[in-house]
C-alpha positions, 0 to 999 in steps of 0.5 A: 473520052467517052463515059458510062456513067453509073448512077447511085440512088439513096432512099431513106435507109441510104441503100446505095443501087446501082443503075446504069443509063443503059437498062438491060431488060431480064438481066445484067450484062457486064461491060465488055472489057476486051483486055484486062481492066488497069492494065499498067503501062510503061512511062517514059520520062523526058527533060528538057530545061524546064520542062518534063514529058511523060510519055505512055500509051501514046500520050504526051504530057508536058510539065513546067516548072521544078521537079523538085522544090525544097523550103528550108531557111538554109541552102540544100542541095537535091540529088534525084535518080530515075528508075523506069521499070514497070513504075517511073521510080524518083528518088530524092537525097538532101544534103546541106552544108550546115545544120538546118530544118527541112520544112517542105518537100515538093515534087513537080511544083509548076503547071501541067499543059493546058487541056489535061484533066486534073482528079485527086484522091483525098482522105480526110487526112490527105491527098494521095494520088493525083490522076493526070487524063489525056485521051484515052490515058490516064497517068498517076502520081504518087509518093510512096509513103502514107501522106501528102497533099496536091493541089496547084502548087504540086504534090508536097509533105512537111517533114519538119526534120533537121538535117545535120552538117553533111548528112544525106537526107533520103525523102520519100520516092515518088511513082509514076505510073499509067493506064488505059481508061475504060470508059467506066467510071465509079464516082469521079475515078475510071475503073481502069484508073481504080485498079492501076493504082490497087495494083501500085499500092500491090506492087510497089513494095514487097509484099509481106505474106504470100498466103491468104490470112486466117486469124480470131479474136478472144473477145465475146462481145456481149459479156464486155458491156462498161455501164458506169466504169463496171462490166455488166455481165460477169464476163463467164463465157469471155476468154481472157489471160487474166480471168479465163484462160481456160477458154483461151485454151479452147479458143486454140484447139478450135483455131488448130481444128479449123486452119485458123493461123492467127489468134489475137487474145486479149487481155492487151498488154496495157490492160494486164491486171497483175503482170506475174500471174498474166504473163505466167498464164500466156506462156502456157498458153504460148506452149499450147499455141506452139504445138498447135501450129497457131499465133498468138498476138497482143492487142492495143489502143494507139491513142491512150493504151487502154481498151475500155472493154478490158480496162479493169483498174480504170488506169489513164495517163493524165497527160495532157502535154501529150494530147492533140491540139486542135486549131482553137487550142483545145485538146482533144482528148487522144494522145498525139503520136508525134509526141515523142515522151508518149511515142517512146512509151508505146513503141518500147513497151509494145516491141519489148512485150511482143519479143518477150512472149514471141507473139506474132500478130497485134491487134491494133484499135480506136485509132483517131489521128487528126491534125494537131497544132500542139507547140511542144510536139516538134511538129508543124502547126496543123501536122498529120504527116509526124503522127504518121512517121510515127505510126509508121515506125512502130509498125516497122519495129513491129513488123521485124519481130518475126517475119511472120508478124501480122498488124491487124487495125480495127476500129477508128479512123484508119480508112483515112489513111489508106491505101498507102499504109497497107504497106506496113498494115498488112491486115485491115479489118476497117469497122466494127460490125454494124448496119450499113445499109438498108436490105430486107433480111431475117438474120443479122448474120447475112446483113453483116455479111452483105454489109463488109462485103459493100464496104470491101467493094465501096473502100476499094473503088473508093480508095484503092485498097487491095482487096488481098489486104482486107480481112472478112470477119464474120462475126456471130455477135447477135445469134436471136435472128427469126432465120436462124444463123444455120440457115445462112451459115455457108452463105455468110461464110463464101460471100466474104471470101467472094472479094478476098482471101482473107477471113477471121472470125468473132466469136465463133466457139460460142456460135458453135457451142449455141447450135446442135452438135450435127451442126457445129461439126458439119460447119466445122468441117465447112470452115476447114474445107473452105480455109484449105480451099483458100491456101491451095488457090492463093495464086489466083485467089488474090487477084480480084476483078470485079465483073458485076455490079456494085452490092446493093438491093437489084445487083447481080455480082460477079467477082473474078479471080482469074491468072492467066488461063485459069480461075475461079468466078463468084456470083453473089446475090444478095437479093430476095429474088433471082437475078441473070448475069452475062459475062465473057469468057476475055480479058474482062474477067482477067482471061489473058491466054487460052482459047477453049475451057471449061466451066465447072461449079465447085459449089453448091454442086460439083458439076460442069455448069449448064449453061456452057455451050457443048461440049467445052466453051471457047474465048469470045463466047458469052455465059449467062448465069442464073443467080438464085435469091441468097446465093453464092455461086463459085465456078472454075474456069480451066483449060479444056483437058482430056476427060473420060465421057459420058458426061453430064452438064448442069448436075451432079451424077454418076455414070454406069454402063448399059448393053445399049447405052449408059445409065445416069444417077441423078438427083435434086430438089422435089418438083425441079425441073432441070435442063441438063447438057450430055456429052457421049463419046464420039461416034454415039447419040441418043437414039431414046430416053428411059427415066424412073426414079430410083426405086424404094417402095410403091407408097413412095415411088413418084412420076419422072419425065424426061425429054430431048430439048435438042441433039447434035451428033453426040450432044444433047440437051435434055429436060428432067422433070423430077417427082412430086410437086416444088416446094415454095421459094422465090415468089415473084409471079404476082397479080397486081391491083388495081388493073388486074395486072400480072407481073413478076416482081421486082420492078425495073427500079427495085422500089416498093414491093420486090416480091416473097420468099418462103424459108423453110418449107420442107424439101428433100431431094429425089434419086433418079435413073436416066438409062440414054440408049444410044445408036451410031453417028458419024457427026463430029466437031459441033456445039450446042448453045444452051437454051436461052433465058426465059424473057420477063416482060417488066410492066409498069406498076399501079401507083397509088397509096393501096396496093393489093399484091396476089400470088399462089403457090403449092406448099407440098408439106407442112406439119399436121399441127404446123408447129411441130418443130422448132420455131428455128425450122418453122416455115414463114414467108418474108415480104420484100420491100426496098423501103419498108418505112414507107410502108403505112400497114399489111393486111395479109390473108392465107386462103381467104383468112386474115392473119397477121404481119410481123416485123423483125427489128434488127438488133443492131439497127432497130430502126431497120425492120422486114416484114414476115408471115408465118405459116405454122398454124396459119396453112395446110398443104396444097395450094395457097393464095396469098393476099397482101393489101399494102397502104403506102405513104403518099407520093408527093 
């Protein structure tokens, strides 16, 4: 099998970039996979003496040895059964003629035929899956439990369980599946293997929830800063059961208003300062929650019980005998979940408490399972398995309280238990908010969102965690950014649901309270709209397929949520420059059926996209889409249906019948040049066009133009130039010296200077009236392709330590005094560098006048900073020349 290898390049800030061996100029052309990626292939088994043969997709592999090997001081009888279907499943029952200790169970104890390529997926604590590759087929084998060890001796685990005489002991089952290799490696795994095992995780056992998970938490982090054993702040804005139940009530009402189903509240049961008072508060709030149709939830730390943010009484367990002991005999500070006394306290308390107060959710936090060598915990030396068993049993008992009970994990080493723990832990938030990789940014909310998306994609492709089990936790914890949160609110929300239908909210109430009331109302309506959208479209959104780049600088990301012949594509561009991406309408995006489709944008515009063929798209069509900087586009793909004509593609429109044609009312940002498609009723063709700005007053009326680009029968492509000058946004065309070279940035390798973005430059939409005068035509059954994207010539940039970059742009408007608006609305320029630590100094001039280049340091990661220049107070309306003299560190 030939592989297309993907390489990861790491810069000083550990920025993860994705490059392919094949570099495609000007666009990201997606790898063409005609069929569904990772589609499962049935596996058939044959047994002959000590030989087992697995067959799938025209390939066979042989195993020589024992299917099952048991390690016990007594004789045990093993009886296995087999079920073949979507997966091949082995089930094992063990009996003993006398009381015995079962130490180890090993599946496939022997050797695989020579030439089979073996790859193991592992975490720090365990091995999960064995891949066996032969030809173009990959077989995978996995124990159906979140723990195993895989090596040359087989696939094993150490139950260390006692079996009584004549007892029937059921071991963990084992599953075998297969898929056809795609030839695309991500790390050491083929993308088909990733998707096939993710499907196994989703489908091996019944899925607990067939709806998206929307949740929120009551913590306000900055109000819980513990210093010297005390909470430094008053916690006045932190909702808690014991101290501020009034704020909890406000949170519950906000959940109901936005459509959030689950609400996890502090303090957790182990941190209650007063059981009677706090319990009464919870009962009262539960009554409020039920009336609002919100499900309340508990909180606990599985190892240690107490949350450091809310342990008001400085409680501690003080039982060293319960703690994990390392290989040197030293206690580590974390309790061993396999310690029966500790496990009993943890499980019985949580189950009884959540049952008593009818809670339907729990957040489990701060997990840190490690191999334990304690001799008094009833497990083998170096045990992990027994600890995971205890955790799974806790989850099973909590899940049994209600079919709606949700287990939500947070901080700690939960990742090391993935992906199979999701069978019990249905929603995983694998990290508190932190910055994972550098990107140019002037807003914390944006980089946190991009980091979560990158983490979800990376974890999916490294640990095979299904996208539908993630929580995209939108955390409004650092509102003091140079670019206001309100400017990136929609992007941040949508970039996360690009990969998962689930979303959580942290500090939402405090965020809404801190922004203007109109912005708050708009944000609440936006959340409510998209949560309803996810509920209504969960049957397709639960299926996620990455068909674009991995997140990172330079990436053009595309995520498909498609079932059969209908679904959605989400295009994400986190960069400070536009990108294009190309995909095919076939199995590579999940389209299993259908021959003809329409592609309709539902965000940010609502209209058929202009990048598709007119009057509809066909299976196999290549679609090239433009992705503006810092943007999310959502496109619905559906089967062609009868549509009322005429219809405009590329812009929202309203239509009115004229005596000799049609009047279309369109609007777009000032100065924008838009290419639109027009489909007229059969028998009609464009005769001529007239266009004007929708009349207001003479002083506010400006020229507008339209021309026909191409026309066949009742189809036409039309270019419209909207009134006035275009406000600047992406600054990509630069003159670079030495050499006085004209280039479009960024360079192909996305290094050094990437270009610039102008934020908050004043712009407004203009409405125009396009009159299409028609004539008769006999030509039908034609199609018109969209206009080709401009080909960008990338030139090798000059090297050296001192480089000058010059750009010219038009600033149509800025306040007369430069600083009339709030600072959140001031116009400024973000200077995007792939690695700003390589920049020694920047000298900047606006129209020949030196201006200060400022730094925005990320409060969550101060070593990450972004350069910017204030336009307010430094320029007047009109043409602007921006000159940057950049001094770089000397390259080796």
